C-alpha positions as CSV (number, residue, x, y, z in Angstrom):
1,M,-12.3,85.2,14.9
2,K,-12.7,88.6,13.9
3,R,-12.9,87.8,10.2
4,H,-15.9,85.5,11.9
5,V,-17.7,88.5,13.3
6,I,-17.6,90.4,10.1
7,F,-18.4,87.6,8.2
8,I,-21.7,86.8,10.2
9,S,-22.1,90.9,10.3
10,I,-22.6,90.5,6.5
11,L,-24.4,87.7,6.6
12,F,-27.4,89.5,8.1
13,L,-27.2,92.7,5.9
14,S,-26.7,90.4,2.5
15,M,-30.1,88.4,3.3
16,L,-31.6,92.4,2.5
17,L,-29.6,92.4,-1.1
18,I,-32.2,92.1,-4.2
19,P,-30.7,89.2,-6.3
20,F,-28.7,90.0,-9.1
21,L,-28.9,88.6,-12.3
22,A,-25.9,87.9,-14.3
23,M,-24.1,86.1,-17.1
24,G,-22.7,82.5,-16.2
25,S,-22.2,79.0,-18.1
26,A,-19.9,75.9,-16.5
27,A,-16.7,76.5,-18.7
28,S,-17.0,80.2,-18.6
29,G,-17.6,80.7,-14.8
30,Q,-21.0,79.3,-13.5
31,A,-20.5,76.5,-10.9
32,S,-21.8,73.6,-11.5
33,S,-22.1,69.9,-10.0
34,A,-22.1,68.4,-13.6
35,P,-19.9,70.6,-15.8
36,D,-19.5,69.5,-19.6
37,S,-16.2,67.2,-20.9
38,S,-14.8,65.4,-23.3
39,A,-13.1,62.1,-22.6
40,P,-10.8,61.6,-20.0
41,T,-7.0,60.8,-21.0
42,A,-5.9,59.1,-17.2
43,E,-4.3,56.0,-17.1
44,S,-6.6,53.2,-17.9
45,S,-4.9,50.4,-16.6
46,P,-5.6,49.0,-12.5
47,P,-3.1,49.9,-9.6
48,A,0.0,48.0,-9.7
49,S,-0.1,47.7,-6.1
50,P,-2.2,47.6,-3.0
51,Q,0.0,51.2,-1.7
52,L,-0.9,52.5,-5.3
53,E,-4.5,51.7,-5.4
54,A,-5.0,53.0,-1.7
55,E,-4.0,56.8,-3.3
56,S,-6.1,56.4,-6.6
57,F,-9.3,56.5,-7.4
58,R,-11.1,53.7,-9.7
59,I,-14.0,55.6,-12.0
60,L,-16.0,53.3,-14.6
61,D,-16.9,55.8,-17.1
62,E,-20.7,55.1,-18.3
63,T,-20.2,56.3,-21.8
64,T,-17.2,53.9,-22.4
65,G,-17.3,51.2,-19.9
66,E,-13.6,52.2,-19.1
67,I,-12.2,51.9,-16.2
68,V,-9.9,55.2,-15.4
69,T,-7.4,55.4,-12.9
70,V,-6.8,58.6,-11.0
71,S,-4.2,59.5,-8.1
72,N,-5.3,61.3,-5.4
73,E,-3.4,64.6,-6.4
74,E,-4.6,64.7,-10.1
75,F,-8.1,64.1,-9.0
76,A,-7.7,66.8,-6.5
77,V,-6.9,69.0,-9.4
78,G,-9.2,67.3,-11.8
79,G,-12.2,67.3,-9.6
80,V,-11.8,70.9,-8.3
81,A,-12.0,72.1,-12.0
82,A,-14.9,69.8,-12.9
83,E,-16.6,71.5,-10.3
84,M,-15.9,75.1,-10.2
85,P,-14.8,78.4,-11.6
86,P,-11.0,78.7,-11.9
87,T,-11.7,82.3,-11.2
88,F,-12.7,81.7,-7.6
89,E,-10.7,82.8,-4.7
90,P,-8.5,80.2,-3.4
91,E,-9.7,79.6,-0.5
92,A,-13.1,78.8,-1.6
93,L,-11.5,76.4,-4.1
94,K,-9.4,74.3,-1.4
95,A,-13.0,74.1,0.4
96,Q,-14.3,72.4,-2.8
97,S,-11.4,70.5,-3.1
98,V,-11.6,69.2,0.5
99,A,-15.3,68.6,-0.1
100,A,-15.1,66.8,-3.2
101,Y,-12.5,64.3,-2.2
102,T,-14.5,63.8,1.2
103,Y,-17.7,62.6,-0.6
104,Y,-15.5,60.3,-3.3
105,S,-13.6,59.2,-0.5
106,N,-16.8,57.9,1.1
107,L,-17.8,56.4,-1.6
108,R,-14.4,54.6,-2.6
109,Q,-14.0,53.6,1.4
110,K,-17.7,51.7,0.9
111,E,-17.5,50.0,-2.2
112,R,-14.1,48.7,-1.6
113,E,-15.7,47.1,2.2
114,N,-18.7,45.7,-0.1
115,P,-18.1,45.9,-3.9
116,T,-21.1,46.0,-6.5
117,P,-20.5,43.8,-9.1
118,D,-21.4,46.4,-11.8
119,L,-19.0,48.5,-11.2
120,N,-16.3,45.7,-12.1
121,G,-13.8,46.9,-9.2
122,A,-14.6,50.8,-9.5
123,D,-15.1,52.8,-6.7
124,F,-17.8,54.5,-8.3
125,S,-19.4,55.8,-11.6
126,A,-19.2,59.1,-13.4
127,D,-20.2,60.1,-17.3
128,L,-16.4,61.0,-17.3
129,S,-16.7,61.7,-21.3
130,N,-19.1,64.1,-20.5
131,G,-17.0,65.4,-18.3
132,K,-19.2,64.7,-14.9
133,I,-17.0,64.7,-11.3
134,Y,-13.3,64.9,-13.0
135,W,-11.6,66.3,-15.3
136,S,-8.4,65.7,-17.6
137,K,-5.5,68.1,-18.2
138,S,-6.5,68.2,-21.8
139,K,-10.1,68.7,-21.1
140,M,-8.9,71.7,-19.4
141,Q,-7.2,72.8,-22.3
142,E,-9.7,72.0,-24.1
143,A,-12.3,74.5,-21.8
144,W,-9.8,77.1,-21.0
145,G,-7.6,77.5,-24.1
146,E,-5.1,79.9,-23.7
147,Q,-5.8,80.5,-19.8
148,F,-4.8,77.0,-19.4
149,E,-1.5,77.6,-17.4
150,E,-2.6,80.1,-15.2
151,Y,-5.6,78.3,-14.2
152,Y,-4.1,75.0,-13.7
153,Q,-1.7,76.4,-11.4
154,K,-4.1,78.7,-9.7
155,I,-5.7,75.0,-8.7
156,S,-3.0,73.4,-8.1
157,D,-1.2,75.9,-6.0
158,A,-4.7,76.5,-3.6
159,V,-5.6,72.6,-3.6
160,Q,-1.6,71.0,-3.0
161,P,-1.6,72.2,0.9
162,V,-5.0,70.5,1.3
163,I,-4.7,67.2,-0.2
164,G,-5.7,64.1,1.8
165,Q,-7.4,66.4,3.9
166,V,-11.0,65.1,4.5
167,L,-14.0,65.9,7.1
168,T,-15.5,63.6,9.3
169,N,-18.6,63.3,11.9
170,G,-17.4,60.8,14.6
171,D,-15.3,58.2,13.0
172,E,-16.8,58.2,10.0
173,L,-16.2,59.8,6.6
174,I,-19.8,62.3,6.2
175,V,-21.5,62.8,3.0
176,A,-20.1,65.9,1.9
177,A,-22.6,67.0,-0.6
178,F,-22.5,70.0,-2.2
179,H,-24.4,71.8,-5.1
180,A,-24.1,75.4,-7.0
181,I,-26.2,78.3,-5.4
182,S,-28.9,77.7,-2.5
183,G,-31.8,79.8,-2.5
184,G,-30.5,82.1,0.0
185,T,-30.3,79.0,3.1
186,T,-29.7,75.9,2.3
187,E,-31.6,72.5,2.2
188,T,-31.7,70.1,5.0
189,S,-30.4,66.4,4.3
190,A,-34.1,64.9,5.4
191,D,-36.0,67.5,3.4
192,V,-33.9,66.4,0.2
193,F,-32.7,63.3,0.6
194,G,-34.4,61.5,3.2
195,G,-31.7,60.7,5.6
196,E,-31.2,62.8,9.0
197,K,-27.5,64.1,9.3
198,D,-26.7,66.7,12.0
199,Y,-24.2,68.1,9.6
200,L,-26.2,68.7,6.8
201,V,-28.6,71.1,8.1
202,A,-30.1,74.2,6.9
203,V,-27.5,77.2,7.2
204,P,-27.9,81.1,5.8
205,S,-26.3,81.4,2.0
206,P,-26.4,84.9,1.7
207,G,-23.7,85.3,-0.9
208,D,-26.1,83.2,-3.7
209,L,-28.4,86.1,-3.6
210,L,-25.3,87.9,-5.6
211,A,-24.6,84.9,-7.5
212,P,-24.7,85.2,-11.7
213,E,-28.1,83.6,-12.3
214,Y,-29.4,83.5,-9.1
215,Q,-33.0,84.0,-10.1
216,T,-34.3,82.2,-13.4
217,T,-37.5,81.6,-15.2
218,V,-39.0,79.4,-17.5
219,E,-41.9,79.7,-20.0
220,L,-44.4,77.2,-21.5
221,S,-47.2,77.6,-23.5
222,A,-50.2,75.5,-21.7
223,D,-50.3,73.0,-24.8
224,E,-46.4,72.6,-24.1
225,F,-46.6,72.4,-20.3
226,K,-49.7,69.5,-20.6
227,A,-47.9,67.6,-23.3
228,A,-44.3,67.7,-20.6
229,A,-46.7,66.4,-18.0
230,Q,-48.4,63.9,-19.7
231,T,-45.6,62.2,-21.0
232,K,-44.0,61.8,-17.5
233,W,-47.5,61.0,-16.1
234,P,-49.9,59.7,-18.4
235,D,-52.6,59.5,-16.0
236,L,-52.3,63.0,-14.8
237,V,-55.6,64.9,-15.9
238,L,-55.7,68.6,-16.5
239,E,-59.3,69.6,-16.9
240,G,-60.9,72.9,-17.5
241,E,-58.9,76.0,-17.6
242,P,-55.6,76.0,-17.4
243,Q,-55.3,78.4,-14.6
244,T,-57.4,75.9,-12.3
245,W,-54.3,73.1,-13.0
246,V,-52.0,74.3,-10.7
247,G,-53.2,73.8,-6.6
248,N,-51.5,74.1,-3.7
249,S,-47.4,73.3,-2.6
250,Q,-45.9,72.4,0.5
251,R,-42.6,73.7,0.8
252,T,-39.4,73.4,3.1
253,S,-38.3,75.5,5.7
254,S,-35.1,77.2,3.2
255,G,-38.1,76.8,0.2
256,M,-37.6,73.9,-1.5
257,V,-41.0,72.7,-2.9
258,K,-41.5,69.1,-1.8
259,S,-44.6,68.8,-3.4
260,I,-47.3,70.4,-5.6
261,T,-50.5,69.8,-6.7
262,I,-51.2,69.5,-10.5
263,G,-54.5,68.3,-12.1
264,N,-55.4,64.9,-10.0
265,K,-51.9,64.2,-8.6
266,E,-49.6,65.6,-5.9
267,I,-45.6,65.7,-7.5
268,S,-42.4,66.1,-6.0
269,G,-40.3,69.0,-6.7
270,S,-37.9,66.6,-7.5
271,D,-39.6,65.4,-10.4
272,M,-40.8,69.0,-11.3
273,R,-37.3,70.4,-11.9
274,S,-36.6,67.2,-13.8
275,V,-39.7,67.2,-16.3
276,F,-39.1,71.1,-16.6
277,S,-36.0,71.6,-16.8
278,L,-35.5,73.7,-13.5
279,R,-32.6,74.4,-12.0
280,S,-33.6,73.6,-8.3
281,A,-37.0,72.7,-6.5
282,N,-37.5,76.2,-5.5
283,F,-40.0,77.3,-7.7
284,D,-42.7,79.6,-7.9
285,L,-45.9,79.1,-10.4
286,V,-47.8,80.7,-11.9
287,Y,-50.1,81.2,-15.2
288,A,-50.2,84.3,-16.4
289,E,-51.0,85.8,-20.1
290,D,-51.2,82.2,-21.7
291,R,-48.1,81.3,-19.8
292,F,-47.2,79.1,-17.6
293,V,-44.0,80.9,-15.6
294,F,-41.5,79.2,-13.0
295,T,-39.7,81.4,-11.1
296,V,-36.8,79.6,-9.6
297,R,-34.6,80.7,-7.5
298,G,-30.3,78.8,-7.2
299,Y,-29.1,75.8,-9.2
300,G,-29.0,72.2,-7.5
301,H,-30.5,70.4,-4.3
302,G,-29.3,72.7,-2.3
303,V,-27.9,70.2,0.2
304,G,-24.5,71.0,1.9
305,M,-22.0,73.7,1.1
306,S,-22.9,76.2,-1.4
307,Q,-20.1,76.8,-4.2
308,Y,-20.9,80.7,-4.6
309,G,-21.7,80.8,-1.1
310,A,-18.3,79.5,-0.1
311,N,-16.8,81.9,-2.7
312,Y,-18.4,84.7,-1.4
313,M,-17.2,83.7,2.3
314,A,-14.2,83.4,0.9
315,Q,-14.3,87.1,-0.4
316,Q,-15.1,88.5,3.0
317,G,-12.2,86.6,4.3
318,S,-12.9,83.9,5.9
319,D,-10.1,80.9,5.4
320,Y,-10.9,77.3,3.7
321,Q,-11.7,75.6,7.2
322,E,-14.2,78.2,8.7
323,I,-16.1,77.8,5.3
324,L,-16.4,74.0,5.6
325,A,-17.3,74.5,9.7
326,W,-19.6,77.1,8.3
327,Y,-21.6,74.2,5.7
328,Y,-20.7,71.7,7.5
329,P,-21.6,71.9,11.1
330,N,-20.1,69.3,13.7
331,T,-17.7,67.8,11.5
332,Q,-13.5,67.5,12.3
333,L,-11.1,68.3,9.6
334,T,-8.5,65.7,9.6
335,S,-6.2,64.0,7.1
336,S,-7.1,60.8,5.9
């Protein structure tokens, strides 16, 4: 309780801090929901028994078409390695493990109850060959080099006690969404994904303001901006001076751009993020000194647990249960 009170006090103080910009990449310490990777080396044959099947994930590699079978324990370690820097606090690593295990267990459960023909018996698909969702030991060795043993042991020690733990809402596994860095407050699922869930609501995440590259910029000339926009939207009309091309925007209560007027079209913030390669849809867009300048806050969709926010909480003394309860309110932590 004392740690929770300390965290709440620090939370409001931290909202006043100026964001720090720093280094960071997925391989060297930048949390990301889609790090790079090489092809996994996990066993690719189907599970040998119903019990083994229940204790493993079957993932269709979108690049090779191979179905890779990964045990729950392997997934607990490799899933964290793919999603969170090994330098993070052990309690943050635990929280990430539970969130990822819950999210993909939810997909596994639904798929096995109602199989999708295109998955050919897999629980879900991912670009494993490029390091999405899960890292094999060989990928960890490639990414971490001489620090492989240290980092592998650190993640293993952190997640071992929580393997099999899941978050539920009522009697159902939750959609435990997570992202790298929020804009300072997480987003609601209703604003971003369109479906309201009482455990995916906006909560303050002040530690994100201290994250490496919390704020980034993207600059384009008028010609570059127009070419990218009209390639995506051929019927987009951009006439007159460039400073007149950008109109009003609509935002969520947490800051994400829901829609913005560009020329004769109203465009979603997520589409703008995709077309202009922005780290999030929480951005400002201005035209100044013959350039379009995006000022972007955060990294990812902003829903659910912020990975850098979780690490900040751990640094302040919160354990993984407190972290999960903060980012996923109205949930219960149970063993599957």
